[in-house]
C-alpha positions as CSV (number, residue, x, y, z in Angstrom):
1,M,-128.6,-212.2,-83.5
2,V,-126.1,-209.4,-82.6
3,K,-122.9,-210.7,-81.0
4,K,-121.8,-209.1,-77.8
5,K,-118.5,-207.3,-78.0
6,E,-115.6,-209.2,-76.5
7,K,-114.0,-207.6,-73.6
8,K,-110.6,-206.1,-74.6
9,Q,-107.7,-207.6,-72.6
10,N,-105.8,-205.1,-70.6
11,W,-102.2,-206.0,-71.4
12,E,-101.1,-202.9,-69.5
13,G,-101.6,-204.9,-66.3
14,S,-98.8,-207.4,-67.2
15,T,-95.2,-206.2,-67.1
16,Y,-94.2,-208.7,-69.8
17,G,-97.0,-207.5,-72.0
18,L,-95.6,-204.0,-72.3
19,R,-94.0,-202.9,-75.6
20,Y,-90.6,-202.4,-73.9
21,F,-90.0,-206.2,-73.8
22,D,-89.9,-206.6,-77.6
23,K,-87.1,-204.1,-78.2
24,P,-83.4,-204.2,-77.2
25,V,-82.5,-202.6,-73.8
26,P,-80.9,-199.2,-74.3
27,K,-77.1,-199.7,-74.0
28,D,-75.1,-196.9,-75.5
29,K,-77.4,-193.9,-75.4
30,M,-79.8,-192.6,-72.8
31,P,-83.3,-193.2,-74.3
32,E,-85.4,-190.1,-75.3
33,N,-88.4,-191.3,-73.3
34,G,-88.6,-193.2,-70.0
35,M,-90.6,-196.3,-69.2
36,P,-92.8,-197.5,-66.4
37,A,-91.0,-198.4,-63.1
38,D,-92.1,-202.0,-63.3
39,A,-90.7,-202.4,-66.8
40,A,-87.3,-200.8,-65.9
41,Y,-87.1,-202.9,-62.8
42,Q,-87.9,-206.2,-64.5
43,L,-85.6,-205.6,-67.5
44,I,-82.6,-205.0,-65.2
45,K,-83.5,-207.8,-62.8
46,D,-83.8,-210.3,-65.6
47,E,-80.5,-209.3,-67.0
48,L,-78.7,-209.5,-63.6
49,Q,-80.0,-213.1,-63.2
50,L,-77.4,-214.0,-65.8
51,D,-74.7,-213.2,-63.2
52,G,-73.4,-216.0,-61.0
53,N,-75.1,-217.0,-57.8
54,P,-73.3,-215.2,-54.9
55,A,-74.0,-218.2,-52.6
56,L,-72.1,-220.5,-55.0
57,N,-69.2,-218.0,-55.5
58,L,-66.3,-219.8,-53.9
59,A,-63.8,-217.4,-55.6
60,T,-64.5,-214.3,-53.6
61,F,-63.4,-213.4,-50.1
62,V,-66.2,-210.9,-49.9
63,T,-69.3,-211.4,-47.7
64,T,-72.5,-212.4,-49.5
65,W,-74.8,-212.9,-46.6
66,M,-75.8,-210.9,-43.5
67,E,-78.6,-211.2,-40.9
68,P,-82.0,-209.7,-41.6
69,H,-81.5,-207.1,-38.8
70,A,-78.3,-206.0,-40.5
71,D,-80.1,-205.7,-43.8
72,K,-82.7,-203.6,-42.2
73,L,-80.1,-201.2,-40.7
74,I,-78.5,-201.0,-44.2
75,E,-81.8,-200.1,-45.7
76,E,-82.5,-197.5,-43.1
77,T,-79.2,-195.7,-43.4
78,R,-78.4,-195.9,-47.1
79,N,-79.6,-192.3,-47.7
80,K,-76.9,-190.7,-45.5
81,N,-73.7,-189.4,-46.9
82,F,-71.1,-190.6,-44.5
83,I,-68.7,-187.7,-44.9
84,D,-71.4,-185.2,-43.6
85,H,-70.2,-185.4,-40.0
86,D,-71.8,-182.1,-39.0
87,E,-75.2,-183.4,-40.1
88,Y,-74.7,-186.9,-39.0
89,P,-72.6,-186.7,-35.8
90,K,-73.7,-190.1,-34.4
91,T,-72.6,-191.9,-37.6
92,A,-69.1,-190.3,-37.2
93,E,-69.0,-191.4,-33.6
94,I,-70.0,-194.9,-34.6
95,E,-67.0,-195.0,-37.0
96,Q,-64.6,-194.0,-34.2
97,R,-66.1,-196.6,-31.9
98,C,-65.3,-199.2,-34.5
99,V,-61.8,-197.9,-34.9
100,K,-61.2,-198.2,-31.1
101,M,-62.7,-201.6,-30.9
102,L,-60.4,-202.8,-33.7
103,A,-57.4,-201.1,-32.2
104,D,-58.2,-203.1,-29.0
105,L,-58.7,-206.3,-31.0
106,F,-55.2,-205.7,-32.6
107,N,-53.7,-205.3,-29.1
108,V,-52.8,-201.7,-29.2
109,P,-50.6,-200.8,-26.1
110,K,-52.4,-199.1,-23.2
111,N,-50.2,-196.0,-23.3
112,A,-50.9,-195.5,-27.1
113,D,-53.5,-193.1,-28.5
114,P,-54.7,-195.0,-31.6
115,T,-56.6,-193.4,-34.5
116,G,-58.0,-194.6,-37.8
117,V,-60.6,-194.3,-40.4
118,S,-63.2,-196.3,-42.3
119,T,-62.5,-196.7,-46.0
120,V,-64.4,-198.0,-49.1
121,G,-62.2,-201.2,-48.8
122,S,-58.7,-202.4,-47.9
123,S,-57.3,-200.8,-51.1
124,E,-58.0,-197.3,-49.8
125,G,-56.7,-198.3,-46.3
126,V,-53.5,-199.5,-48.0
127,M,-53.0,-196.2,-49.8
128,L,-53.7,-194.1,-46.7
129,G,-51.4,-196.2,-44.5
130,A,-48.5,-196.2,-47.0
131,L,-48.9,-192.4,-47.5
132,A,-48.6,-191.8,-43.8
133,H,-45.4,-193.8,-43.8
134,K,-44.1,-192.0,-46.8
135,W,-44.7,-188.6,-45.3
136,T,-43.2,-189.6,-41.9
137,W,-40.1,-190.8,-43.7
138,K,-40.0,-187.6,-45.8
139,N,-40.3,-185.3,-42.7
140,R,-37.6,-187.3,-40.9
141,M,-35.2,-187.1,-43.9
142,K,-35.8,-183.3,-44.2
143,K,-34.8,-182.8,-40.6
144,K,-31.6,-184.6,-41.3
145,G,-31.0,-182.5,-44.3
146,K,-31.1,-185.5,-46.7
147,K,-32.8,-185.9,-50.0
148,T,-36.3,-187.2,-50.3
149,D,-36.5,-188.1,-54.0
150,K,-35.9,-191.8,-53.8
151,P,-38.3,-193.5,-51.3
152,N,-38.7,-197.3,-51.6
153,I,-41.1,-199.9,-50.1
154,V,-40.2,-203.6,-49.5
155,M,-42.8,-206.3,-50.1
156,G,-43.3,-209.8,-51.4
157,A,-44.9,-210.9,-54.7
158,D,-47.7,-212.3,-52.5
159,V,-49.1,-208.8,-52.1
160,H,-52.4,-207.5,-53.6
161,T,-52.1,-205.5,-56.8
162,V,-53.1,-202.3,-54.9
163,W,-49.5,-202.2,-53.5
164,E,-48.2,-202.0,-57.1
165,K,-50.7,-199.2,-57.7
166,F,-49.5,-197.3,-54.7
167,A,-45.9,-197.5,-55.8
168,R,-46.7,-196.3,-59.3
169,Y,-49.2,-193.7,-58.4
170,F,-47.2,-192.1,-55.6
171,D,-43.7,-192.5,-57.2
172,V,-42.2,-195.0,-54.7
173,E,-39.6,-197.6,-55.8
174,M,-41.1,-201.1,-55.2
175,R,-38.6,-203.6,-54.0
176,L,-40.5,-206.7,-54.7
177,V,-39.4,-210.1,-53.4
178,P,-40.2,-212.7,-56.1
179,M,-41.8,-216.1,-55.3
180,Q,-40.0,-219.3,-55.8
181,P,-41.4,-222.8,-56.2
182,G,-42.2,-224.0,-52.7
183,K,-41.6,-220.5,-51.2
184,Y,-44.6,-218.1,-51.5
185,V,-43.9,-215.6,-48.8
186,I,-41.0,-213.3,-48.0
187,T,-38.2,-214.2,-45.5
188,V,-36.1,-212.1,-43.1
189,K,-33.1,-212.4,-45.4
190,D,-35.2,-211.1,-48.3
191,V,-36.1,-208.0,-46.3
192,E,-32.6,-207.5,-44.9
193,R,-31.1,-207.4,-48.4
194,R,-33.6,-204.8,-49.7
195,I,-34.0,-202.2,-46.9
196,D,-32.0,-199.0,-46.5
197,E,-32.5,-195.5,-45.0
198,N,-34.9,-194.7,-47.8
199,T,-37.3,-197.5,-47.0
200,I,-40.7,-196.0,-46.0
201,C,-42.0,-199.3,-44.7
202,V,-42.0,-203.1,-45.0
203,V,-45.3,-204.7,-45.9
204,G,-46.3,-207.8,-44.0
205,V,-49.2,-209.8,-45.5
206,L,-51.5,-211.5,-43.1
207,G,-53.1,-214.1,-45.3
208,T,-52.2,-213.9,-49.0
209,T,-54.8,-214.1,-51.8
210,Y,-52.7,-216.7,-53.6
211,T,-52.1,-219.3,-50.9
212,G,-53.6,-218.1,-47.6
213,Q,-50.2,-217.9,-45.9
214,M,-48.7,-215.1,-43.8
215,D,-45.3,-213.5,-43.9
216,P,-43.0,-214.1,-40.9
217,I,-44.0,-210.8,-39.3
218,E,-42.6,-211.4,-35.9
219,D,-39.2,-212.3,-37.2
220,I,-39.2,-209.3,-39.6
221,N,-40.0,-207.1,-36.6
222,K,-37.0,-208.4,-34.7
223,L,-34.8,-207.5,-37.7
224,L,-36.2,-204.0,-37.9
225,V,-35.8,-203.4,-34.2
226,K,-32.2,-204.5,-34.5
227,V,-31.6,-202.2,-37.5
228,K,-33.2,-199.3,-35.7
229,R,-30.8,-199.7,-32.8
230,T,-27.6,-200.4,-34.8
231,K,-28.1,-198.1,-37.9
232,G,-30.8,-195.6,-36.8
233,W,-33.2,-196.6,-39.6
234,D,-36.7,-196.5,-38.0
235,I,-38.5,-198.6,-40.6
236,P,-42.2,-199.3,-39.7
237,I,-44.2,-202.4,-40.7
238,H,-47.6,-202.0,-42.3
239,I,-49.8,-205.1,-41.9
240,D,-52.0,-205.9,-44.9
241,G,-54.6,-207.7,-42.9
242,A,-57.3,-207.4,-45.6
243,S,-58.2,-211.1,-45.2
244,G,-56.5,-212.2,-42.0
245,A,-57.0,-209.3,-39.5
246,F,-60.5,-210.5,-38.7
247,V,-59.5,-214.1,-38.5
248,L,-56.3,-214.5,-36.5
249,P,-57.4,-212.7,-33.4
250,F,-60.1,-215.4,-33.0
251,T,-58.3,-218.5,-34.3
252,A,-54.7,-218.0,-33.2
253,P,-54.6,-215.1,-30.6
254,R,-51.1,-216.1,-29.4
255,I,-49.5,-215.4,-32.8
256,K,-47.8,-212.0,-32.6
257,W,-48.4,-210.0,-35.8
258,D,-50.2,-206.9,-34.5
259,F,-49.5,-203.8,-32.4
260,R,-47.8,-206.0,-29.8
261,L,-44.8,-205.8,-32.1
262,E,-42.7,-202.6,-31.8
263,Q,-42.4,-201.7,-35.5
264,V,-46.0,-202.5,-36.5
265,K,-47.4,-199.0,-36.8
266,S,-50.5,-199.5,-39.1
267,I,-53.0,-202.2,-40.0
268,N,-55.6,-202.3,-42.7
269,A,-58.5,-204.8,-42.6
270,S,-61.4,-205.5,-44.9
271,G,-64.7,-205.3,-43.1
272,H,-66.4,-206.8,-46.2
273,K,-64.3,-209.9,-46.0
274,Y,-64.0,-211.8,-42.7
275,G,-65.4,-208.7,-41.0
276,L,-68.6,-210.2,-42.3
277,V,-70.1,-207.1,-43.9
278,Y,-71.3,-206.6,-47.5
279,P,-69.0,-204.5,-49.7
280,G,-67.7,-202.1,-49.4
281,V,-66.1,-201.2,-46.1
282,G,-62.5,-201.3,-45.0
283,W,-60.5,-200.0,-42.0
284,L,-57.1,-198.4,-41.4
285,V,-56.0,-198.4,-37.8
286,L,-52.9,-196.5,-36.8
287,K,-51.0,-197.5,-33.6
288,D,-50.8,-193.9,-32.4
289,K,-51.9,-190.4,-33.6
290,S,-48.2,-189.6,-34.0
291,V,-48.1,-192.1,-36.9
292,L,-50.3,-189.8,-39.0
293,P,-48.5,-186.6,-40.1
294,D,-50.6,-183.4,-39.8
295,D,-49.8,-182.6,-43.5
296,L,-52.2,-185.4,-44.6
297,V,-55.2,-184.2,-42.6
298,F,-57.4,-181.6,-44.4
299,Q,-59.8,-179.3,-42.6
300,V,-63.0,-178.5,-44.6
301,N,-65.9,-176.3,-43.6
302,Y,-68.2,-176.5,-46.6
303,L,-70.5,-179.2,-45.1
304,G,-71.4,-177.1,-42.0
305,G,-68.8,-177.2,-39.3
306,V,-65.0,-177.4,-39.5
307,M,-64.2,-181.1,-40.1
308,P,-60.9,-183.0,-40.4
309,T,-60.7,-185.5,-43.2
310,Y,-58.1,-188.1,-44.1
311,T,-59.5,-190.1,-47.0
312,L,-58.8,-190.6,-50.7
313,N,-62.5,-190.8,-51.4
314,F,-64.9,-188.1,-50.1
315,S,-68.6,-189.0,-50.4
316,K,-69.6,-192.5,-49.6
317,G,-72.5,-194.5,-48.1
318,T,-73.0,-194.8,-44.3
319,S,-74.7,-198.2,-44.4
320,M,-71.7,-200.5,-44.3
321,V,-70.0,-198.6,-41.4
322,V,-73.2,-199.1,-39.5
323,A,-73.4,-202.7,-40.5
324,Q,-69.8,-203.3,-39.2
325,Y,-70.8,-201.8,-35.9
326,Y,-73.9,-204.0,-35.8
327,N,-71.7,-207.1,-36.2
328,L,-69.2,-206.0,-33.5
329,L,-72.1,-205.5,-31.1
330,R,-74.2,-208.5,-32.2
331,L,-71.4,-211.1,-32.3
332,G,-68.8,-209.9,-29.8
333,R,-65.5,-211.7,-29.6
334,K,-67.1,-215.1,-28.8
335,G,-69.5,-214.8,-31.8
336,Y,-66.7,-214.0,-34.2
337,A,-64.6,-216.8,-32.7
338,K,-67.3,-219.4,-33.2
339,I,-67.9,-218.3,-36.9
340,M,-64.2,-218.3,-37.7
341,K,-63.8,-221.7,-36.1
342,N,-66.7,-223.2,-38.1
343,T,-65.4,-221.6,-41.3
344,M,-61.8,-223.0,-40.7
345,D,-63.2,-226.4,-39.8
346,N,-65.4,-226.6,-42.9
347,G,-62.5,-225.5,-45.1
348,T,-60.1,-228.0,-43.5
349,Y,-62.8,-230.7,-44.0
350,L,-63.0,-230.1,-47.7
351,M,-59.2,-229.8,-48.1
352,K,-58.8,-233.2,-46.5
353,K,-61.3,-234.8,-48.8
354,L,-59.6,-233.3,-51.9
355,V,-56.2,-234.5,-50.7
356,D,-57.6,-238.0,-49.8
357,S,-59.0,-238.2,-53.3
358,K,-55.4,-238.5,-54.6
359,K,-56.2,-236.1,-57.4
360,F,-54.9,-233.0,-55.6
361,E,-52.0,-231.8,-53.4
362,V,-51.8,-228.8,-51.2
363,V,-49.8,-225.8,-52.5
364,S,-48.9,-224.7,-49.0
365,A,-49.8,-226.4,-45.7
366,H,-49.0,-223.3,-43.7
367,H,-52.2,-221.3,-44.5
368,I,-53.9,-219.3,-41.8
369,L,-57.1,-218.6,-43.7
370,P,-60.0,-220.8,-44.6
371,V,-58.6,-220.8,-48.1
372,L,-58.0,-224.0,-50.0
373,A,-55.1,-223.6,-52.5
374,V,-54.4,-226.9,-54.3
375,K,-52.8,-228.1,-57.5
376,L,-53.4,-231.2,-59.6
377,K,-51.4,-234.2,-58.5
378,G,-49.3,-235.9,-61.1
379,K,-50.0,-235.7,-64.9
380,Q,-53.6,-235.3,-65.9
381,R,-55.4,-235.0,-69.2
382,Y,-56.8,-231.7,-68.0
383,N,-55.7,-228.6,-66.1
384,V,-57.2,-226.5,-63.3
385,F,-58.6,-224.0,-65.8
386,E,-60.6,-226.7,-67.5
387,L,-61.7,-227.9,-64.1
388,A,-62.9,-224.5,-63.1
389,A,-64.8,-224.1,-66.4
390,K,-66.5,-227.5,-65.9
391,L,-67.6,-226.6,-62.4
392,R,-69.1,-223.4,-63.7
393,E,-71.6,-225.5,-65.6
394,K,-73.0,-226.6,-62.2
395,G,-73.1,-222.9,-61.0
396,W,-69.9,-223.1,-58.9
397,I,-67.5,-220.1,-59.3
398,T,-64.0,-221.2,-58.5
399,P,-60.8,-219.5,-59.6
400,A,-57.8,-221.1,-61.4
401,Y,-54.6,-219.1,-61.8
402,T,-50.8,-219.3,-62.0
403,L,-48.6,-217.9,-59.3
404,P,-46.5,-214.8,-59.8
405,P,-42.9,-214.9,-61.1
406,N,-40.7,-217.0,-60.5
407,A,-43.3,-219.6,-59.6
408,Q,-45.6,-219.0,-62.6
409,K,-45.4,-222.6,-63.8
410,I,-47.5,-223.6,-60.7
411,E,-51.2,-223.7,-61.6
412,V,-53.5,-223.3,-58.6
413,F,-57.2,-224.2,-58.0
414,R,-58.6,-222.3,-55.1
415,I,-61.8,-222.4,-52.9
416,V,-62.5,-219.7,-50.3
417,A,-64.7,-220.9,-47.4
418,R,-66.8,-218.1,-45.9
419,E,-69.3,-217.8,-43.1
420,N,-72.2,-219.3,-45.1
421,F,-70.0,-222.2,-46.5
422,S,-71.7,-225.2,-44.7
423,R,-70.6,-228.8,-44.4
424,E,-73.4,-229.7,-46.9
425,M,-71.9,-227.2,-49.4
426,A,-68.5,-228.7,-48.8
427,D,-69.8,-232.2,-49.7
428,A,-71.8,-230.9,-52.7
429,V,-68.9,-229.1,-54.2
430,F,-66.5,-232.0,-53.6
431,N,-68.9,-234.4,-55.4
432,D,-69.1,-232.0,-58.3
433,I,-65.3,-231.7,-58.4
434,M,-64.9,-235.4,-58.5
435,E,-67.5,-235.7,-61.2
436,A,-65.8,-233.0,-63.2
437,C,-62.4,-234.7,-62.8
438,D,-63.8,-238.0,-64.0
439,F,-65.4,-236.4,-67.0
440,L,-62.3,-234.4,-68.0
441,S,-60.0,-237.4,-67.5
442,K,-62.0,-239.3,-70.2
443,K,-61.6,-236.6,-72.8
444,K,-59.8,-237.6,-75.9
445,P,-56.2,-236.3,-76.1
446,K,-55.5,-234.0,-79.1
447,P,-53.9,-236.0,-82.0
448,K,-50.2,-235.3,-82.3
449,K,-49.2,-233.7,-85.5
450,K,-46.9,-235.9,-87.5
451,K,-43.7,-234.5,-88.8
452,G,-44.2,-232.9,-92.1
453,E,-48.0,-233.2,-91.9
454,K,-50.1,-230.2,-92.7
455,H,-53.6,-229.6,-91.3
456,H,-56.2,-228.3,-93.7
457,H,-58.9,-226.0,-92.5
458,I,-62.4,-226.5,-93.9
459,C,-64.1,-223.1,-94.3
């Protein structure tokens, strides 16, 4: 009897049956030949699954969730180059609508003519704002017939590293106020001792990355107003509102830190942090067009019409600017206020549980952000770095770090509460923190080396 031929299996129908999965993924050289789309997609997707889970990332300030309608708008606009204003005039108009809405949110005076620009993040906003102040100072000094070779900028050690980059890249002396144990922001006296007629601006931080505090901006403004009237030094304040500029207007609207203050001339904000947009989008808002020197605005015509541009980056995506506009329309002031209240409440709830556990103490009680910065209480058998590593085993991503000089001996454990940080998540991470602390407290201490004893390494 003749056997029937067995039907050959079609492995080509299974992605994992393809030959591309039994060889290393190309890493250093572009492969000679391509591969099927399914194989390329699956290889990359599988490798990216080794990343942390964004929902469990309690280290980042950056938004990890948006509504489905926002996702749809992002998908529909991702093929537009934002800088092509002549081709996409409505996109350019939407950007300026956002700038005006933010200027209004930051209490710009009615007689002012505010301006601003979207950026790829707060870092670009910082650079552009500081450059505007440097050029304004430079033009003013030239009119007085004075030298312009020694500009300086005054800030605290609580600033983001981008400020150090600005000082180095653009040759500005950085007059940095160091931290001290128990003092993690600048004071009026710190500023007064460091400013002079060559100071291009003073940086006020609205919610530091380290502790979530804010610099005493209103008091610094009073000092600079007095200095302007007595010495003639017109020193502006730039507000680094990367984290706080989308929080304080809704949680503490009476606190004066914004354009209500005379010397506050520029504010940067991160749309992709508490602006509730995916990365990357930031904003620079200037109090008045007079704050921006004409020297810094370029006119280009090679994209169609003549177009002014004030950016460090040129081409960029449109999607996140549109997503920011979606949030402003969708949520309004009341919607943002509700989200910020929930986020602050859930952060405070977790902070209280950590303090009540007697294992932690607050680094600073005067935080204005939903940021929990704590340190271990008393002497423990473990440190915050070991705690963070233990939590990573459960999927939680939490940062541990030391504060800048001269407070570098203080080790901080931090959790950032964001829009999608629920009460359930707060309870879950608290339980895992307690479990990790109990496990680490039982670890055997390293044996002390006796005097004159030598340790032998077994190879």
